[in-house]
N, C-alpha and C positions, 0 to 999 in steps of 0.2 A: 633482632628484638625477640622473635620466637625461634631462637637458635637457628639451626640450619633448615628449618621448615620455612624460613622466610623466602617465599619465591617471588619476592617483589624486587627482582634484581634488574640492574640496568642492562640494556641490550649491548652485547659486544658486536662491533661491526668488523667483519673481515674484509680485507681488500683483495679483490680478484684482479690480478694483473691483466693489462690489455696485451696478452701475448697469444701466439699461435696455438699453444697447447690448450689454453682455456677456450679459444674459439672452436677448436676441434671438439673438445668435450661438449660444449654447448650445442654444436651441430648434431652430434650423435643423439643427445637427449631430445632435441627438438624433433629429430626424425622419429624417435620412438613415440613421441606424443601423438603422432599421426597413425600409429599402428591400431588396426581395428581390435586386436586382442587385448582385453583389459589387463591381463597379467603383465603385458609389456608396457601398456600405456600408463596405467595408474602409477607404478613406481617412478616413471619418468616425470609425470606431472608433480608427484611429491618431491622429487629431487629439485625441480625448478623452483617449487614453492620454498624449499629450504634454503636456496641460495639467493633468493630475490632480495633479501635484506643486505646483501654484501655490496660494498662500494664498487663502482664500475660495472655492475651487472647491466644497467640500462645501456651503457656505452658499448658493451660487448654485443648486445642485441642490435644496436644501431650499426655497428661495424659489419655485422653479418648481413643485415638487410641491404647494406650498400655494396659489399664486396664479395659475398659468397658467389661461387660459380654456379651453384645449383638454384634454379629459380624457385623450386618448391620450398627450399629452406629460407630463401629471402622472404617469400610471402608469409611463411610460418613465423619467422622472426618478427615480421611487421605486426601480425595479429597478436603474438605473445606480448610484444612491446606495448601495443595499445591497451591490452587487458591489464598489464602490469601498472600502467599509468592510471587506468580507471580505478584499480583497487587501492593504489598507494599514494597518489599525488596529494590528495587532500590531507591537510594537517588537522587532526582532531585533538581538541583540548584534552589534557590528561593522558593522551596516548603517545607512545614513542613516535618520533618522526621516522617514517619508514624509508625515506630516500635521503641520502646524505646531501648536504648543501652543495659540495663540489659537483655532485652528479646533477643536481637540479640546474645549476648554472650551465654546465656543459650541454645538457639536453636542450635548454632554451637557446643556447648560442648556435647549435648546429641543426636543429630540427627543421627550421623553415627552408634553409638551402637544400637539405636532404630531401624534403618533401617535394620541392619544386623540380629536383633533378631525377626523381624516381619514376619508373613506369606507373601507369595509371592505377593498377591493382594495389601497389604499395602506397602510392600517393594518397589513395582514399583512407587507408588505415592511419597514416601519419597525420593526415588532415584532421581526422577524428581526435587523434591524440593531442594535437595542438589545441583543438577546441576544448578538450577536457582540462588541459593545463590553463588555457585562457580563462575558463570559467572560474578558476581559483585565483590566478595571478594577474589577469588583465583587468584594469590598466595599471594598478599600483605597482605590482612587482614585475611587470613586463611592459614598461612604457613604450619601448621602441618596436613592439610587435607590428602595429599597424603601419607605421612609417616604413618599416622594412618591407612590408607586403605591398604597399601602394607604389613604392619605388619600382617594383617589378612590372607594373602596368606599362612602363615605357620600353620594356624589353622588346615588344613587338612579337615575341614568341608565344603563340597561343597555348602551347602545352603548359608553359609557366603561368600565363595569365589565368588559365582555367584552374590551375592548382591553387592560385591565390583566391579566386572567386569561390571555389569549393570550400576552402578553409574559412573564408569570411562568412559564407552561408552557414556552416555548422557552428560558427562562433556567435552569429547574430540571431539565429532562429529562435533562441530562447526568449528574445524580446516579444515574441508572439504570445507567450503565456506567463510572463513574469508579472507579479503584482506591482502596481505603481509605488515608487519610493524615490526619495531624493537621490539616493545613491544610483538608482537605475537611470534617472533623468540625466545626472551628470555624466554617467558613462555613455549614454546614447548621444549626448551633446558632443562629447569628445570624439566619438566615432564619426558623427556627422561632419564636424569641423575638418577632420582629416580625410574622410572617405567620400562624402557626397559629391563634391566637385569632380575628383578623378573618376568616380563611377559614371557620372553623367557624360564626361568627355569620352570615356571608353565606350559607353552606350552609342553615342553619336558616331564615333570612329568605326565601331563594329558594323553599324548599319550601312555606312558608306562602303566598307569592305565587302559587304554582302552584294552591293550593286556592282562593284568592280569585278567580283569573282562569280557573278550570277550563273556562269556556265560550268564552273569547276566544282564538281560534286564533293570532292574530298575537302576542299577549303570550306565549302558551305556547311558541312557536317560539324567542323570544329567551331565555326562562327556561330552556328545556331545553338550549339551546346553552351557557348558563352552567353548568348542572349537569354537563354532560359535561366542560367544562374543569376544573371543581372536582374531579370524580372523577379526572381525569388528574393534577392537582396532588397529590391525595391519594397516588396511586401513586408519583410521584417523591419526595415527602417521606418516604414510609415505606419506600423501597426499601433504603436502606443498613442501617437498623436500626430497631427499633420505638421511636419517640420517646416520652418519658414523657407528653407532652401528649396524644398520640393514644391512648396506653394508657388514660389517665384519662378520655378522652372517647369510648372505643370504643362505649359504649352509644348515644350520639347518632348516630355515623356509621353503625354497622352496622344499627341499627334503621331508619334512613332509607334506607340502601342496599337493605335487604331490601324495604322498602315500595315503592321505585322499581322493583325487579325484578319485583314482582308486579302493578305498575300497568298498566292497559291503557286508554289514553285514545283513544277513537275519532277524536277530532279530529286526533290526531297520526299516524294511519295514512296511508301514502301509496299512491297507485295505481301508482307507478313500480315495476317489478319488478326493475330493475337496481340503482338507487341506494339505499343504506341511509338510512332516515329517522332523525330525531333520537332517537326512542325506541330504535331498534336500537343506535345508536351509544352512547347512555348505558348501556344494559343490557350491551353488550359490555365497556365499560370497568369496570362493576361486577363482572362475572365475573372480569376480570383482577385487580381489587383483592382479591376474595375468594380467588382462587388464590394471590396473593402472601402473604396472611395464613395460608392453610392450609399453605403450604409452609414459610414462614419463622418464623411465630410461632404454631405450632400449639397450644402450651399455652394462651396467652392467648385464642386464637380458639375454643378447644374449645366453650364454651357456645353460640356462634352457629352452629357448623358444621352441625348437623343441619338447621336450618331453611333454610340456604343450599343444601344438597344437595337438599332437597325442592323448593325454588323453582326451582332450575336444572334439575332433572330434569323438572319440569312444563313448563318453558319449552321444553326440547328435544323433548318428546313432542308439544307443540302448535304448533311452528313449522313453516311450510311449506318447500318446496324452492326457493323463489325466490332469485335471486342476492342480493337486497338483505339477506337474513338470513345470508349466508355468514360475515361476521365474527362476528356474535352467536353463531351455532351453533358455529363453530370455537373461540371463546373459552370457550363453555359446556362444550364437550367437553374442552378443555384443563384446565378447572377439575376435572372428574371425573378426568381422567388424573392430575393432580397429587395429588388426594386418595387415589386407589386405590393408589398405590405407597408411601404412608406407613404404616409398620407399625401405628400405633395407630388407623388408620381401617379396618383390614383387615376388622373384623367387619361393617362396613356392606355389604360386597360378598360375604360368604361363601356366602350362600344360593344354591343352584343356580338357583332361579327368578329371583333378582335378576340373576344372570349371563346367563341366557337372555334375560331381558327387555332388558338393556342391549345384548346382541348384536343382538337382533331389532329393537328400536325405535330404537336410536341408531347402532350401528356400520354395520350392513348398509345402511340407507337412505342414509347419508351417504357410502357408498363408490360409489354409483351414478354412472354417467357421464351427466350431464344434457344436455339439448339446449344449454344455455348453454356447457357444456364443449366440446361438439361444434363450436359456432360459433367458440369461441376457438381450437380445434385447427385449424380451416380458415382462419379470417380474421385471427386475431391470434396467429400462431404464436410470435412472439418472446416475448410475454407468457406464453403457455402453457408454452414451454420454460423460461422463467425460473422459473415456479412449480413445474413438475413436476421439473425436472432439478436446479436449483440450490437449491431450497428457499428461495426469496426470502422477504422478511419478510412478504409477504402470505400470511396463513395461509389454507389452503384447508380445506374440510370434510374432504376425503380425508386430508390430512396429520394433522389433529386426530384423526380416527377411527383412523388408523394409530398415533398416539401412545397413544391410549386402549387399543388392543389390546396394545401393548407394556407399558403400565402394568399391565394386568390380568394379563398373563403372568408378571409378577414373582412373584406369590403363587399364581396359579391356572392355571399353564401347561397342565396336563393337561386339566381340564374345558373351558377356553376353546378349546384346539385341537380337542377332540372336538366341541364345539358347531359350530365353524366348518367342520370337515371335512364335516359334513353339508350345510352351506350350499354349500360349494364344489362338492361332487358334484352337488347338485341344479341349480346354475347351469350346470355344464358339460353336464349331460344336456339342459337346456333349449336350450342352444346347439346341441348335436348334432342336435336335432329339426329345427331350421330356422335354419341359420347366418345367412342373409341378414336375417331378421327379428330374431333373438335374439343378435346379436353382442355387445350391451352386457352380456349375462349373463357371457360369457366374460371380458370386460374386467374386470368386478367380481371374478370369481373369481381372476384373475391378481393383482389388487391385494390381495385378501384373503390369498392365499398369501404374497405378498411381505411384507405387514405382519406376518403370523404368524411367518414364518421369520426375519425380521431382528431380531437382538437388539442388535447393535452395528455401527456403520457408520463408515467414514472416507472422506474424499475420495480418498485415495490408493489404498486397497485395495478399496473397495466394502464389501460386508457382511463383517465379520471374525468375527462370532460368530453361529451360526445355531441355530434351535430343532431339537433332535435329532428331534422328533416329526414333522418335515416332510421327506419325501424329495425333495430338490431336483433330483437327477439324473433320477429317474424322471419327475418333472413336466416337466422339460426335454424328455426324449425323447418323451413322449406328447402334450404340449400346446403346447410352444414351437417345437420343431424343425419340425413340419408347417407352421406359419405362415411360418417363415423360408424353407422350401423351396418354397412355393407359387409356380408359374411367373409369376403376374401380380403384380408388385411394387406395383401401384397399387390392388389390391383390398383392402378392409378395412384402410385405412391405420392406424386406431387400434390394431387388434390387432397389426399388424406393428410399430408403434412400441412397444407393450407387450412384444412378444417380444424386440425389440432391447434394450430397457431391462432386461429380465430377465437377459439374457446379461451386460450391463454390470454390474449391481449384484451378481450372484452370481458374478462372474468368479473370486474367490478360493476359491469353494466347488466350482466345477465342475471335473472332471478336464481335463487339457490336451488330450486327444484330442477332447473335445467342443468346446473353444474353437477348435481347428484346423479342426474341421468347420464352425464358425460363420463363420470369417474370409471364405472366398469368398462366402458368402451375404450377409454384411454389405457386401462390396464391391459386390455386385449391387444392394443396397438404396440405394446412393448415387445410383442412377438414378431413384429414386422421385420422382414429382412433388410429393408432400406435403412441405412444408418441415420439418415435425416429423420425418417419417420419415427423410429423407436427413440431417438434422442429427443425429438419434440414431445413425444408422449411422456417421457420421464420428466422433462422440464415443466410441462404443463401440470402434471400431478404435483410436482414439488411446489410450484407457485400456488396451486389451489390449496394445498395443505398449510400454507403460511397465512392464508386469508383469515381475518379476524371478524367475529360476529359482533352483535350489539354489546355484549358484556365483556368484550376483549378476550373471550375464550376463542379457540379456533372455530371458524365458521363451520367446517366439517368436523364432526366429532369422531372419536374412536369407536363409539357405539354404531354410528352410521356406516363406519368402514368394516364392521365385524364380518358381514357376509363375504367380503372380498379380501380379507387380510391375507389368507394363505396364498391366493392367486397373485396378489400384489407382490408379496415377498418372493414367491417363486419366479415370477416373470422378470422382476428387476434383476435378480441374480443370474437368470438365464440370459438376459440381454447382454451382460458383461462377457458372455462367451461368443457373441457375434464377432466375425472378423472385423477389425477396425474399431471395436468398442471395448477392447480389453481394459483400457484406461480412460473410459468415457466419463468425464467429470460430471456431466448432467445426470447420468445414471447413479453415480456414487452420491451425489448431493440428494437425489430423490430417495436413496436408501436411508441416508441420515435423517431426512425430514420425515420419512415414514416411521422410523423408529421413534422419533421425537413425538409424533402425533399419536401413535398407537400405544406407547408406554407399556403397561404390564401385559397387554395382549400379545406382545412378541415373546414373552418368556418361554412358552413351550417350544418355540422355533430356535431359540438361541443356541442350543447344543450343535445343531447343524450349521447355523449361520456363522458362528464364531470360527468354525473350521474353515469355511469359505473365505472369511475376511482375513484370517491369519495366513492362509495360503496365498491370497492376493498380495498381502503385505510382503511376504517373503519374495514373491516374484518382482514387485516393483522396487524393492530395496536393492536389487542387483544393479539397477540403473535408473535412478529416479529422474523422470523427465517431465512429469505433469504435476506441477505444484498444487493446483487446485484439487485434482483427483486425490492426491496423497493427503491433503488436509482433510477432505471429507471422509476419507477412509479412517483416519485416526479419530475423527469426531464420532463416526459410527461405532468404532471400538469402545470409545468412552461411554456412549449411550448404552451399549449392550451391558457393560460393566455396571453402570449406575442403576439401570432399570432392574436388572436381575438381582443385584446385591441389596437393593432397597427392599425387595420382597424377601430375600433370604441372604443375610450377610455371609453365611458360611460358604456360599458358592464362590467366594473370592479366590479360594485356592485352585478351583478348576480353571478359572481364567488365567491364573499365574502359570499353571501347567501348560496351557495352550500358548500363551504369549511369550514366556521367558526364553524359550529356545530361539525364537525369531529376534527378540530384543538383544540376546547375547550376540547373535551373528551381526546385527547392526552396529553394536558397540565395538565388536572386535574389528570389523571392517571399516570403522570410523566413517559411517555414511553420514556426512555432516548435516545434510538437509533434514535427516530424520531424528537426530539426537534430541533437539528441543521437544519433539513430540513424545519420544520414548520416555523422557524424564517426566513429562506431564502425566502420561498414563500410569507410570510407576507410582507417582505421588498419589494419584487417585486410588490405586489399588492398596497402597500402604496405609492411606488414611482410613480405609474401610476396616482394617484389622482392629480388634479390640486391643487394649494396651500392651501389646508385646510385639517384638520385631522378629520375623522369621529368619532362620539362618541364611536362606538364599539371599536375603537383602544384605545381611551383615557381610557376606562374602564380597559383595560389590562395593561396600562403603569406602575402602581405601582408594578405589579407582576414581571415585567421584571427586577426590581432592586433587587429582593430577592437574598441575598448572596448565597444561595444553588445553584442557577443556574450558578453562576460565578465560583463555585468550579470546575466545569467540563470543562477541557480544550477544548473539542470539541464544547462547546457552545459559546466560546468567539468570534471567528470571526463573526458568523452569528448574534449574539446578538448585537455586536457593530454596525454592518451594520444596524440592525433594529432600534437601538436607533438613528443612524445617520438619518435614514429616518424620524423618529418621529420629530427630530430637524429641518430637512429641511422643512418638510411640516407644522410643528406646533410649531415652537420655541415660537411664540407669545402666542399661546394657553396654552402651558406648563407654561409660565411665568405668565399668567393670572389666570389659573384655577388649576394649580398643582405646585405652587411655593414652597410648602412644600416638593416637591420631588427633588428640585434642589440639596440639600445636598446629597441625595441618589445617584444622578447622578454623583456628584463629588466624592463620595465615591467609585463608580465603577472605575472612572479614577484613583483614588489613589491606588486601589488594583492592577490595571493593570500596572501602572507605576513602581511599586516595583519589577516587574518580568522582567528579561532579555528577556525571551522568548516572553512576550506579551506587552512590553512597547510601541511598535509601534501602537498596537491596542488602548492603552490608549491615544496616541496622536491623532489618527483618531477621537476618541470621543471628545477630548478636542477641536480640531480644529473646529468640527461641532458646539460645544457649543459656541465658540467665534464667529463663522460666523453667526449663526442663532438666538441666544438668544438676546433679547433686552438688550442693554448695562446696563441699570439701574438694571436689574434683577440679574446682576453678581457683582455689585459694591462691596458688602461686602465680596465676596469670592476671588476677584482677587489676592490680595496680598498673601493669603494662597496658591493659585495655584503655584505662582512663588517660594514660599519658599519650597514647596514639590519638585519642579523640581531641585532646588539647592541642596536639601538634597540628591537626587538620584545622581546628578552629583558628589557630594563629595564621596558617597559610592561606586559607580561603574560607571565609565565614559566610555561607550563602543561606538564604531563607530556608531552603529545603533542608539543609544540614541542621540548622538550629531547631526546626520543628522535630526532626527525628531525634536529635540529641536530647531535647526536653522529654520526649516520650521515654527514651531509654533511661535517663536519670531517675525519672519517677517510677518506672517499672522496677529498677534496682532497689529503690526505697521501699516499694511495696513488698518486694521479695525478701530483702535482707534487713529491712528496718531503717529508720531515719538515723539512728546513731551510727550504724555501719556506713551509711552514705556520708555523713559529716566527717567521720574518721578517715575514710579513704581519701576524700578531697584534701583534708588538712595534712595527711601524711605525704602527699605529693609536694605540697608547699604550704607553709603556715598561712592561715587566714584565707586559704583558697575557697573554702566552702562559702564564706560570706561574699567573695567576689563573684562566684557563679550565681548566687541568689540575686545579687544586686545588678550585675551586668547582663545576665541572660534570663534567668527564670522570671523575675518580676517584670522587666520591660517586654519580653517576647512571648509570654505564655498565651497571650491573646491570639497569636497566629496559629496555634495548634488547631487542626481540623479533623473531623471524623468523630463519631460518637464514642467509639472504643478508646481512641487516643485521648479524647478529652477526659473520659472517665479515669484512665490511668493517671493522668496529670493531677486530677482533682484528688484522688485518693493519696497519691504520693505527697502532694503539698500539704494535705490535711495531716499526714503523719509527721512531716517536718515541723508543722506548727504545734502539734500536740504531743509528740512522743520523742522530742529531741531536747534534752535538758540544756544544751548549749544555747538554744534559742531563747531561753528564759533568763539566763544570768551571766552572759558574757557580752563582748562588744557586738555580738550578732543580734542582741535583743532589739536594737533600733530597726532591724529589718522585719521584725515580727508583724507589725501592723501593715506595712506596705505589701508584704507577702499575702496576708489575709485579703487585703484590698484587691490584689491581683487575682486571687482565687475567686472572689465574688464576681469580679469582672469576667472571668472565664465562664462562670455560670450565666451571667445576666447580659453581658454586652454582646453586640454582634461580632462575629469573627472578623479579625483583621486579615483580609486576603490580599493586601497590597504587596506587590513584588517590585523591588527596585528595577529600573529600566535595563540595567546591564545583566539581568539575571533571568531573562526568559529562556528557560533551559534548553540546551541542546537535548533533543530527545533521542532515544535509541534509534528511531527511524532515520535519523540524519546520518547514521554511519555509512560511509561511502562503500562503493564497490560491490562485490558479488556476495558478500556475507549475507546469508539469509537472516533477515532481521527476525526477532522473536515472533513466532506465530502462535498467538494464544488460542487454545482450543476452548470454544465456548462451553462445550459439554464436559470439560474436565474441571469446570469452575470450582473455586475453593470457597468454603463458607467463611464468613467473617468470624475471627476467633477472638474471644474476650478472655484475657488471662485472669481477670479478676472474677468473672462469672457471677454466680448468684451470691457470693460472699457479701457483695455490696449491691443492693438494689438501687438506692438513690443516694448519690454522693453528697447531696445537700444535707440529707438527714444524718449521714455519717459525720459530716463536719459539725453539725449541732451536737450530736452525742459525744464526739471526741472533745469538743470545747467544754462541754459540761463536765466530763471526766477530769479534764485538766484543771478546771476551776475548783473542783472539790479537792484536788490534791494541793493546790496553793490558793486558798480563799482570798478574794479581793484583788488578786493580781490581774486577772483577765478583764473584768469590767473596767478597771482603771486604765489598762492599755487601750481598750476600745474607746473609752470616752475622750481620751486626750487626742487621738490622731486618726481615727477612722472617719471617712466623710459620711455625711448624714444619710445619703442615699444608700450607701453600702450597709450602713447600720440598720436601716429599715429592712433591707433584704434579709440581713442576718436574723433580725427579730422574727421574720416570717419563717425561716428555717427552724428556729428554736421552738416556735409555736407548733409547727407541723410535727416536730419530733417529741412534743410535750415534755421539754426539759427547760431548765433555766440555769443561768450562770450565777455562781455565788462568789 
């Protein structure tokens, strides 16, 4: 259609034979992908990517992982296979199917057997692959998966049985976070019918085997890993609702779970202090299962609850402080936390002695800062920050103890606060006696106060609801501020980090003057050597800068920051130089937020800062590994550009000088993660130029049309925006000096329009082409464009497409005139113009949304009504009044936002695999563009004036057309427009 620029070609699939030569080639490339040298590794990865579309590729990988003599290659093939499945198995509408049907069938036929006969390392990868395939194909397209797996329970071989259990676990664990739906219910029902009874039989048999082999440590290890998997499956299958089968068999499950909780087998105890043993893992999962039943199915679970509370209490009191028990202890405490906040278990905790005993024996000991925590703080700061700040999934003892305090405060806030106040005071006085020795007491005291005081918390505001019995401001002044003010930022780093965290989480509770007092102190703490400490300082500043005051302005203003601006910027950039913080996302986010808060006060510093930012960008582009850091880095670049160019637009060229060399390198090395960002920053820069397009951009233009860039979903929105900027600033230039690229541009439009997910992007591009390209440069293509749109209308007419189509048709009318619109439609097929009006414009225009879109449609329809002779004296005349009625409806009726059920669109975010979905930069934002602009202020007035003009040209016609068929309400609105425009119809 657009000659040889049509890159909308079908995929050719090559078949790779299953032979030794291909296995050998694949082995060599897999080995190269393990090479630390990127010049060897990258080309090998690219090669594998280029052949993964070929038939038999997955079967070659499976053959290698089964038969290769080299163990490293087997594992590498397994990981490559799993990632290949993860990227390609899902079939996305409008996208080519990336794995051939014969390959899909062969993979499903062989993978279960292969998984069960492979060593554990490979078994895990294949088990994951099965669950990825199962997520798409089970149960409809893979009905025999479960029966095939359940049949293996009878094999008696626990290597095989554990393989089945592990796979079932990765297949069913999504039931823990899926939304309820009929489809989900019927799938779970099918699973229960096939799986629940064999699982229960296996559970009983495994427990008997544990008794038979009670003295054989190797047998016990295998059996206990089976029991842990069985307990995990129990959790997944019971999560959505209590299945009838498990309710009927509750006695079997709960009695055995209780027995396992109280079991202590000396053979299974480990000497390792760090790594949880099998016994701990199993008991942790049982605590989770008991908590699930206590929370969700409390009536049915009531008879079993007291013995679980006793068993878990005993477990807590007798378990040591070693790291290996962390998961068990935190799950056990979470169980108590979930029980104590249920009204009808309240009586179990009412007694003052019980409360004192819980506080003394469970909560306080688990709030202590242990030497293991200290090691993590110093040597594994990233993990420490993730647990402490972000509340990662890894439950810590401290967090669980904190949740238990919250749970107990629900019914017993007074007594619990009283008990703990005593502890806090004694801990603080211990600290005061000898700070150097007893600093951990103060740490625990701060933690206790925090957990007591915080009732409700959000990411955005920190603590939003506090315990009235705790005076937070007084505690801040007496115990937190002194630590922040101490002249040596490197002394007692844990207490400093605690103090910073206190300011951060209670920011909504503390008065503004105290926050302002804290700001310069936090800026000083950015210089602390401890990674945790300077990271917390950056994070706290970033959170304080986002707080809003009474009139929705930022609580802390740029003026209040003026005395500290230079030091803030200096210290933030210096902090990136600390070992371990070169790509610290908290610091980068604080830089972004500081720019955003300070606005034009950063302009004097930009020349130095932009150098540092581009240098950083060059470094990270070599091997992008921290997506958040990179995102905030690009946001900071956008802010520098925006703020500086707002003050002085001519500085845009100095930014281009600084950024283009790095951007060129990123584009040449095809750093996929960064391309969407680079396109957005380039759009921002180009949009700042007054109406001309620099040569440096024109040189890049042909490269932006390369098909390979458009294959990646994440590139589409930013690339479309960049092409729109090219068209807006240089439509003339493109027509003059790059006319041979117009077919390529239209080829992009054609590719986008064919996809339901991206058709709106195709229209954005098309609208810019129509608006900004000189009309004569498009003459030869116009008809083809309309034909393409009609083909898509015939193949799949979705609401989203219709809305975009209406805006385009009306924009075309505004730009080229109503006669041109009518003629182009009728040249494709006689009477086509009338069909479009009748079948699409009149019935669907009510669906158009957005002020600019509505304005375009209103002006376009007005032109069709008043500037198109064919509407007045051909068979189209019968459509004149209905079209006017539809236009008045567009002005006056509420928008029709109904969407047919089968059309809740697949969004870009749904695209599977590793492709970075499009990451929108907030600070690269694009202004809403109105192609009509000030030419039309109020479209209703335009309609009145245009009708008046038409009626003077053919007197008597317009009033008679109105009086015969326009409904009374619409007529009334129209009278109003005519009065407002002070015109009348003749």
